[in-house]
N, C-alpha and C positions, 0 to 999 in steps of 0.2 A: 107365528114362525119364532122357534128359539135362535138364539145366538149361536150356539154351538151344542153339539149332542155329549150325553154323557159318556159316551166312549172315550171320545176326542179328550174331554176332561180329564179322564183317568190317566191319560198320558201327560198332560201339562201341568196336573194338579199336584202341589207338593204339600207333604207332612212333615210335622217334626223338625222344621226348618230351624227354629231357635236354636236347636243343639248343633246344627251343622254350619253355621256361620263361623269360620275359623278366624282367628285372630290374624294370623299371616304377617306377624311383624317381624320385619327384618332388622336387627341390630347392626345397622351401620353406624361408622365413626362418623362424628360431626365435623365438618367441613368448615374451618376457622379460618378466616380473613377472606370469605367470599366478597368480592369487592367489584360493584358495578364500575367505579370509576376506573379501575386497571382495566376492564373489560372494553371500555370506551376506545381503546388504542387498537381493537382488533374488530375486523367485520363481524356482525351479529349473526348468530345462527337461528333458524326457525324452531322453537320450543313447542311442546306439545301443550294443548291446553288443559288445565286440571278440570274443565268442565265435562260431566260425564253425560253425553249425549248418546247415548246407545244402551237399550236394556240390556240388563244382567239377569242371565239365567243361571239356575243350580243353587246348589246349597252350598257351595264351598268358596263363596265369594269373599275376598279381605274385608275386614272393616273399614271403614271411613266415616268423614262427614264435611258438612259444607261450610267453609268460612265465607262470609259476604253472600251476596246474592248470586244463584248459579242456575242454570238450567240443567235439569237432571230427568232421565228417563225412568231412574230407580232401577232396583234390584226386583224382580218378578217372583213373589214368595207364594202367592197363593191364588188359585183361581176357582170359581165356585156357581153353579148355575141353578136356580131354585124357581119355586112358583109354579103356576100352571104352564104346561109347554115349555119349561125352562127358560121363559121369556126375562126372568131376573139373572143379570150378570154381576159378579163382584169378583173385583181384581185387588189385590195387595200389593203395593209396592213400597221395600224399605226404602229410606232415603238416608239415614246416616245414624251414626252413634250419639246419644245425648239429646239435650233438649235444644230443638230449631225452633225458630221465632215465628215463621208463617209462611203459608201459601199466597204467592202474589199472583200469579200468572199461570194459564192453561192452554194449552193447544191440544187439539184434537184433529187427527188426522193432517195435521200441519197447518190448521188455521186457528188463529187466535180465538178463544172465546171468552165470554165475560163471567166472573165469578161475582156471585150475590151470597152475602152472607145470611144464614138463616137460623144459625144456632151457635152457641158457643159457650163450652164450660171449661173446666180447670185443666180438662185432658186435651181437648180438641176443638177444632171448628169444623163446621158442616156448611158446605156451600152449594148453591142450586148452580149449576152450568147453562149458561145461555146458549140457544139455537137449538135445543132438542126437547120438543113438545110434541105430544100426541095431536091428533086431530080434535080432540075436545079441549085442548089447550092445557093438559097436565103435564108437567115438567117430568122428563124421562132420565135425567141425567144428574147425578149428587156426588160430591166427592167428600170425604173426610179428611182433615188433616189433623194426624195425632202429635203432639209436640215431642213426645219422647221421654217424659218422666220416668223413673225408675219405678215407681209406685202407680202407674197410670194401670186403669183396668183393661180388661179386654173391649174390644168394640160389640156393644150388644148386638147391632145388625148381623154380624159375621156369626156371632153365637146363634141367633134365632134362624138364620137360613142354611146353616151348614147341612150339607148331604153327602154322607152320613152324619147323624148329629154329633159324633164325636170326631169330625175333623175338623171344627174349630171350636173350643170349649172356653169357658171362663179362665183357665191357667193359661191359654196363649194370650198373654198381654203385650207381648212385644216389649218385653220392660227395658227400659233405657235405649229404645229405637225408635226414632221418628219416623211414620210411614203415611202412606195415602191409601185409603180406601176408595175404590171408584164402585159406584152403584147405579147400575143403568139398566132400565127397563125397555125392552123392545119396542120399537116403533117403525114400521116398515118404511115410511117418508124420512125418518130421523136417522135411521142407520141403513141406508141402502148400500152401503159399501161393506156391511158385514162387521165382525169384530173391530171396533175403533182403536187406533193408537194414540197413546197420549205422551206428553212433554209437561212438565211441571217447572214454574219458578218459584224457587225456594229462597227466602230469606234465612241463612243458616245459622250456626251454633251460637247460642248465648254464652258468651265468655266471662271469664273473670279480668277485671280492670282494676288493678291493685291502685289506681289514682281516686279509685271511687270506695276504697277501703279505710275507713278511721283508723283500723288498728295496724295498718302497714302505711302509715305515711301519708295517706290519702283524704278524700271527706266524703263519706257515703257509706252504705249499708252492704255494699259487696264484700263476701267473705271467702276466701278459698276452700273452706269446708264445706259451704253451702251452697251447691248449684242453684238453688231456687233463687239466689239473690243475683244471680249474673244477668247479663244482658245483651243483646245483640251487638255485634260491632263489626265496622267494616276495615278497622284501623289495622293495617298489616303489622304493625309492631305488638298491639295487644293480641293479634294472631298468633305471632312468633312464639311471644312469652307463654301464651297458652300450650302452643306445640310443643315446646322445649320442655316445659313442666309436664306435660302430660295430659292426656284425656283420658280421666279414669270412670270406670263403671262398676258398681258393687266392691268397690277397693282394688280393682284389677286395671292395669295399664292397656288401655286396646287401641289407641292412637297417640304417637309423639313420642318422646323420648325419655321422659323420667329425670330430667335434670334437676338437681336440689336448688331450692330457691337462693341458697347461699352462693352458688355458682353464676348468678346471674346480677350484674352490677345495675341494682334498681334504677340509680339516680340517671344512668344512661339510658336505661329503658324507659325513663320519665320523659326525657328530654326528647328523645327521638318519636315517641307516641306524641306529644304534643305538637312535633312540628307537623306531622302527620295531619293532625286536627285543624291546624291553621287555615282559616278562610283565605282562598284564591279569587278573586273577581272573574267572571267567566265574560264572554261577549253579550251575553244576554243582561248582564248587570247584576246577578245573583252571585252570593258567596258559597262556594262549595270547599270541602275539605281538601287539603291539598294533596294527600294520598290516600287512595281506597283500595281495598283488595278484595277480588271475588274469585274463589276457586274450590275445588273439591280435593279434598286430602284423603288418599289411601292408606291404610297401614302398611300394605307391601311395597310402598315407594321407600328409597333411602331418604336417610334424614336430609342429607346435604341438598337432593334434588328440592324437598318441600320447602328447607329454608331459603334455596337459592330463588325460588318462585315469589315467596315472601318478601323478601329483600328487594328484589326487582321491581316488584310494584311500588315502592318508594325509593328508588335509585339508592337503596341502602347497602350498607357491608357490615359485616360481622367480624369483630375482632378479638382476639384474646387479649385481656388487661390483668396481670397478676395473677393467672390461673383462672380466670372468671369470664364470661362471655359479655361482649358490649357492643350494641348497635349504633351506627350511625347513618342518617338517611339523608336524602340529597337536598341539602340546604347549605347556605352559606355559614362557614364556620370561622371562629376567630383564628388569626395567626398566634400560635403559643410561643414562638422561638425564632428567633433571628440572628442569623449569622453571616459571615462575611468570608472572603478568601483566605483571610490571614487566620481564621479558626479552623481551616482544615489540616487534619494531621498529614503531615507529608509522607509519614512512613508509610501509608495506605495510598494504593491508586484510586485516582478519581476517574470515574466514567462519566461522559455527559454527551448528548446527543440532542442539538436543538431541532431537528425535525424528524418525522417519518421518512423512510424510503416514498417513493410514488406509488408504490403498489399498494401501500397501506393508507393511502390519502382517501378521505371520505368527505362529501360535500353535499350529501343528499340523503335524507332517511325517509324510507317508506315503510308501510307493513299493514298490520290489521290489527283489529282489537275486538273485544266481545260485545255483540248488540243485542240487549235483552228483548229489543223489538222484532228481532230477526231469529226468534227461537234460541236465543243465547249463541247464535252462529257467529262465526269470525266476518268482519266486514271491514274496509279500508278506512284509516283515519287520514285525516288532511296531510299530504306530504310536506316535510319540512325541507327547503331548501336554503342554502347559503350561497347566496348569488355572486357576494366578493370571493368566496373561497372557488366557486364555479371559473370566474375569470382568471384568477390567479393560478388554476389548475389545468386551464385550457380546455377543458372537459367537465361532463359530469361525471362523478363516481359514486354511485349510490349503493346503499344497502339496504338490506331488509331487514327490520325489527318488529318482530311481533310482539303483542302484549295480551297473551291469552288469559291474564287474571284482571285486565283493565276494562270497566263498562262502559267509559265515559270519554268521548271523543275529546273534550278539552285536555283533560288529565293524559291522554295517550299523546296528544300533541306537545304538551309540556314536557313530557318524559323523552320524547325523541327531540326535541330542540335541545334539552341539556344534553342528551348524550351526543348530538351534533356538535355543541360547543365544546364538550370535554373532547371531543375527538381533533378538534382544531387547535387545542391546546397540547403541543406535540413533545416538548421538552421531557428528558428522562433524565435521571442521574442517580449514581450510586457512590457515595463520598462517606468518609469516617469523620466525625467530631470528638472532643474531649470530653471530660468527665462532666460537664455542666448538662450534657444531652441525655444524661442516662434518665432523666423525668419524663422524655418523649415516650409516646406510645404509639402503635399503628392507628392511622386514622386522623391524627392530629396533623395541622396545617402548619408549615414553618415557611420563612422567609430567606432566600439566599439571595443579599445583595453582593452579587458578584462585579468587579471592574472589568472582566474578561467576558463572562458569560451572560450578562445583564442582570437586571432586578427582576426576579419570579418569585411567585409563591407555589409551594409543592405540598401534596398531601405523602404522607408515610406511609407505603404500601406493606413494608416489612421492615424489621430491623434487627440487628445481631448485636447483644453485648459482648465485646471482646475480653479475652482475659487480662489485658493490659487496662483495663477501666476506659475503653474508648468503645464509640457506639458508630457502628457501620448503617446507613441509612440507604434503602432503596426508595426514590422518589421518583413521582410524575407530576408534571406541572396541573395547577389546577388555578382557578380564580373565582371570587364572588359573583364575577358579572355572567359567569357560565348558567348560574341558577337564577337569573333575572328573568321575569315575566310580568307582565301585566295583559289585561284583557284586550288591548290594542294588536297584540301579537298572535291571538288566535284567528284561525282561518276557518272559514264555514264548512262545516263537516259534508264529506261526500255523501249523496242522497242514498239511503238504503231503503229497503221495504220487505217484510216479511213475505215468505215464500207463500203463494196462495195454493188452496188445497188442490192436489193433484197435479201442480207446476210441473214443467218440463225441465229438461237440461239445455244447456246453452248448445248451440250449434255452428255459433261464428262470432266474429267480433262485431259490435255495434258501436256507434258514433266515432268511426275512424274518420280522423283529420290530420292535416299536416301544417307544420310551421317551419319555414327556413330560418336560420340564424347564422352568425360569423362567431366563431370563439377567438378571443383574442389571448394570445400567450406571450412568452418573454420575448422582449425586444420587438414588439409589435406585430409578431407573427399572426396570420389570420388564416383559420381554417374553416371551411364550410361544413355545416352540420343541418339535420334535419330532426325535429323533435316531433313524435308522432303520439296522439292522442286517442283513446279510445274509453268507451263507459267502463269503469271498474267491474270487474267479474268477480262474483261471489260465489260462483258454482266451485264447490270444493273436488268436483273430478277434472276440473281445468287445469292443466299443469304449466302450460305457457302460452304464450302470444307468438306466434311465428309471423316473421315479417320477410316480404321479398321486395327488390327494388333494381331497378336498370334505367339505364340511359334510356329516353324515348327513341323508339327506330331501331333497338337493338335487343336481341336474344340473350346477353350474358347478365344473368341473374346473380346478384349478391343477396346474402342472406343475413336475418338477425333473430335472436330468439330472448325473449322477456320472460322469464318465471315469476317476477312479482306481477302478476295478471291482475290484482286489486289495486295496483298503484295507477295505472290507466296512462301510461306514459312511457315512452323510451326515446333517449337522445343516440343518434347513430352518426359518425362520421368516417367510420371507415370505408376507403374506396371511393368517395364521393369527390367529383370534380367541380370545380368553381364555375359558377355563371352557365349551367348546363341544366336543360330540362330533364328531371327524372320522372318518375311513376311508381306507386308504393300499392301492395297489396297485403292483407293480413288475413289469418285465420288461427284458430285454435288448437292447442294439442292436449288430448284427453287420456286419462287413465282409469278404466281401461279404454283403449282405443275405439273410437267410433267414427262413422262418417261427419264430416265437417264440410264447410262451406267457407270460399275466399271472399272477402270484399272485393268490389271492382276497383280496378287499376286507379290511383288519384294522382294527378299530376303536380309537380313543384319545381321552380327553378332555384338551384343552390344559389347561396351568396359568394361572396368576395373570398380570395386565397390569396394569400402573400407571404414569402418568407421573411422572418424577422430581419432587422438591420438595414431595410432597404433604405437608401438616402434620397431625401425629397429632391424633386425635379431631377433625378437621373433617368434612364432610360425606363419607361412605363410600357406596360402591354399595349397601350395605344399606339406607341409609336412604332412598333413592331409591324413587320408583314402580316397577314395572315396566316402564312404557313409556319413563320417563326413563331407565332403567338400561339398556335395550336401544339407546337413541339414543346415549348417551354410550359405552357399552363396545363394541357391535357396527357402527354407523356409522363412529363416529370412528375407531375402530381400523383399520377395513377401509381407510379412505380413508388413513391414515398409511402402512399398509402399501404400498397401490398409489401413493404419492410416493415411498416409499423405494426401490420395486422399478424405478419409472421412472427416477429418479436413478442407480441401479445400472446402468443400460443406457447412462448416456455413458460407462463404461470399455469396456461391450462394444460400442460402436460404434466407438472406437478400437482396440478389438482386433480387430475386423471389417476395419477398413482395414489395420492393420499384417499380419493374416494373408493381406490380399489373395484367396487362391485361385484362383476364376474370375473375380473381380472386375477389372475395367480400373480402373487408379489412377493419378492424376497428383498432384503437391504443388507447392506454391510456399510457398517459406520467405523470410523477410527478417528481418535484425537488425542492430543499430547499436549498438555500444558505444562509449563515450569514458570516460578515466580521467585524473585528474590528480592525484597525490600520492595521498591516502587517499579520495578521492571517485570515485566510480564512478556512471555512468547508463548504463543499457542498456534497449533494445528488442528484442523477439523475436517471430516472428508465423510461425506454420505453418498453411497453409491445404490441407487433402486433399480431393479429390472421387474418387469411385468408383462404378462403376456395374456390375452384373452382369446376369444374366438376367432376374431379377425383383426385383431391389434397386437402390437408389440411396442413396447415402453421401455427406454432405459435413461437415466438420468443420473449425473455427477455433480455434486455441490463440494466445492474446495475452498476453503479459506485459511491463509496465514496471516497471523496478525502478530505486531511487536509493538510494545507502548510502553513509555517511562514518563513518570509525573516528576520532573526535575521542579527545582525551587522557584525557576524563572518560568517556566512554560511546560505544558504537557506534548510529549512528543509521540507520533504513532506513525505507523508504516503497515499497510495491509496489502494483499493480493487475493482476490476473489473470482473464483471461476465457475460459471455454471454451463453445463454442457448436456444436451438433451436429443434424443434422438426417436422418432415415432413414426411407424407405419401403420395405418388405420383405413381400413375399408379400400378405396383406391386413391389415397394420398401419402405422400412421405416427406417428411420434415425433419431437418438436423440444423441445431442452434447452438451456438457457443458466443458466451459474453465473457470477457475477462476485465476485471477493474483493479487498476492499481491506484493508489492513496498514500500520499504523506502529508502529514500535519506537525508543523511547529508552532505552539499557541495558536493565534487565529491566522495563520498563514499556512496555506493548504495547495497540493499540487494533486491532479487527478488525471488518469489516461484510462479511456474506455475503448475496447476494441470488440467488434462484434461480427460473426459470421452468420450466413443465413442462405441454407439451401432448401428450396420449397418447390414441391409438384403436386398440382391438384388436376382434376380432369380439364378445367379450363384453360392451364397455361403452367409456366414454370417461372422461378424467379431464383437469381442467385446474387448475393449482393454481401458486400465488405464495407464496413464502416469503422472510422476512428475519431476519437475525440479526445482532445488535450484541453486542460484547464490548468492556469496557474493564477490564482487568485483571481484578479478580473479580466485576464487575458485568457482567451479562448480560441482553438480552431479546430478543423475537422475535415475528414475526406469521405466521401460516398462513392462506391463504385455500384453500378446496378445493371444487369442485364436481365432482359425480361421477355417473355413470349406469353401469346395467348391474346387475350383481351386487349385492345389497344395497338395490336401490331407487334412486332418483332423488333427490337432496339436496345441499345446499351446507352448508359450515361456515366458521367464522370463529375462529382461535385465538389467544389474546394471552397470551405469556408475558412478564411483567414484576414488577418489585417494586411500581411503583405503577402503577395505570391511571386515568386521569384522564378526562373528557369536560367541555370548556368551549365557552362561545359567548355571544352576546348576552344582557346581561341577568344574566351571573354576578356581576358586580360583584367581579372579581378572584378571587373562589372558584370554583371547579369546580363544573360541574352535578352531576357525579357522580365518586366517587372511590372506588377500591378502593385499601388500603395494607396489603400483607404484609411491609413491612420487618422487622416485628416477628412472626416465625412463631407465636408463641406467643399474641399478642393482635392479630389481624388486625382492620382497621377498614374499615366501609363507611359512606359519608359523602353525603347526598343534599341537596342545596341546596334549603330550603324556599321559598326568594324565587323561585323559578323554576318553583315546580310549578303546573300550571295549575288554575283553579276547577274542583272536583267531580272533578278526576282521581283524586281518592283519597276513595272514598264508603264508608258504614258497612257497605255489602253487600261490600266487600273485607276488612272486619276480622273476625277469627274469633279470640278470646283468652279464655283460661281466666279472667282476674280484670281489674279495672277499677279503676285506683287514682282517677284524677280525668280529668274533661272540661273545659276551660275554653273558654267561649264568650261571646258578647254578651249572652247572657241572664243570665248572671252565673255561679256556680259550684255544679256538682253534685258532692258528695262523698260517701263512703260514709255514710247516715245522714242528710245535711244538706243541703238545695238552698236557695240564696239569691240576692237580687237584686243587681245590679251594685253600687246604691249602699247595700245592706246594710239597706234599709228592711222588705224582707220576709223573713221566715227560718222555712222548714218544716222540724221538727225529726222526723224519723221514727222515731227511737229512742224518743223520750217522747211522741210521739203530741201534738204541739202546733205551732200556729201563731203568729208572734210578728210584728206588725207596729209599727213605730216611726215618728215623724215625722221 
């Protein structure tokens, strides 16, 4: 029985393919200053893998090649059947331009198969593929791997079996192209599923390494002009150098940029390449190269995209130095320049921020990397979490960072940890130095030993040489400790496994479990949270894990969504009530959509919740009646959680607008800035409106800022307003936040006012919050009205060191005062001068002992009663009455 009929083969067969493979080179400008360090300040975005895991058909595919070890389905260029009954099947898959090193793995119909070398020549290797044998034991499947030399001959087997004979001749040498020839004889038991599908594991391009060229400052036989002297390399800087100089065939540039070698600062490339090759101990005790890169590079990609992918694999940056390019990789650098506050040029403003805004904080990084064992698909690496940062931030703030060019879990972990460390180094600055700083270049490390802002190390992201022989530097904080790592830091790699032949798609979440915890924030504030765990999902059709949770015995369901399905965990705190029994269930969201199943409801009891600043031995929930405890703990915390959730939607609204999707969006921006010496005043405004099929969104961001850099202190004042309104589906939300700030030197004062109106099917919320700070003193007010889950109620919260009520008749003294300035001796004062008659009656008093009562009738003490003029005395202790004149 044949694999395929000749008629079908006529449809899929290709001829003259070599002439049809176009260059497709896009002459995009080089992106200079690509900085992994700078990107650590921003949430990372998921990037596309450079690995080609889909078969390419047609003759107009762009040229490309493999760097490092990749999985590739190849570009199908030829098919043929021959022999009796067409039982010999031949396929040709182009791999890439130039000499590639080896074929290391093969999957047939999604199942890994063994490769046994049976023949090797200068031009190719021939392998027998395990698992495909005839009944008599004859092997049925072979593959040839042609290296890709420009002078390689045609594959003799393709020439011998070509039908008709001129379909593949001795002239079809695939000159300069690495390719795979599949040769399969049909066997009913071996190929019961018909034409097989293939994926190949390829050790990619042999590359020029100038460090191995004795004529170019190195030591060895490598020569740029002789590609036969080159060797396989996973070093990302070696790959970058070759890409920038360009991959040439027959004297023509086919992949890369064609940068002259004089524009590449060779000593910088050498230092960076050596750093990538440095051994780093792993948990298994073996040494591995610090940074390795595996990716497929296509000629139709923009140069900046390719270079960024290579640099990201070594936490690298590419800077321009005196008109040439120089890379720096992710290792600690030496501090080249130190300055103090007195070195700053006072004619230029100084911008300094010690910390990021809360929305930009990151304390956990998870993501995926490439797994050769899983057909070079993406699998999760071990999540990196900064426990101290989670405690400081009072919640987990994770981001997903994928490494589609990294095949080793330990390297992915190191890179994620370094980025996490860099993200916690939050200080940024822009300042100007004198002529002595003219020697500095982007990427250099400098030290600012400031009496006012601390002693910090920075990396120069960019600089400007001013006409007055000064240099303005754009800096961000860095530390040698951020790049520290030893084998003890490595976590066990998540379990993975190659998909089995004919494997199915996930229909739900497995391994679902819960863990209750309490987050500790500023002032000792405690917030209950629940962490959910599941078996990491590698199914590429799963787009999210969906969570539902509710108080046991109720029907009001809250929801959460985790897009990082490979992370295997999610932390939620929104809407949770302390010390309460909850139940959770989970399922998956898929694209395209299909039927999925929910897990069973899983129960858990939440932990403690407590507002910050509570004084020891003050009134505790245990001292309250059950009704009071329910009111304070349940209703109040539910309201606060609702307010926090509504405020969190402000960033989601902006994200909705940025994402646009199927929304129609328009923007209106205005700005005005004026500067005179060290004084700067600016106004910025951005109004965005967007509408979709069932939604409408409008946001307004306004910022007013004035600053002055005096000789004695930095002065600044700012006002910022974020306003947003959104209607979507069956919900409506309006939010406004106004922030005022004033700073003189190290002294600052801020005021924040927030308005929220939120309506969803389950209820409505209206809230007003104001918070004021002046140095270490702070106070606030919160007014909440809520309906729906938990009942209908309203609350007023006051956070202050002293709470006073004044009014007419107070005679300069507050009517009511609560003073907690001394937390060990709080004071409550009620001004008796304004107490209404009969407002406090005997019926309201319930005391264990009574020392004395003074009234117009005289005095009554324990055992004695006497008149006001002391003429009548009743002595109960001695049973006598005394009357005097």
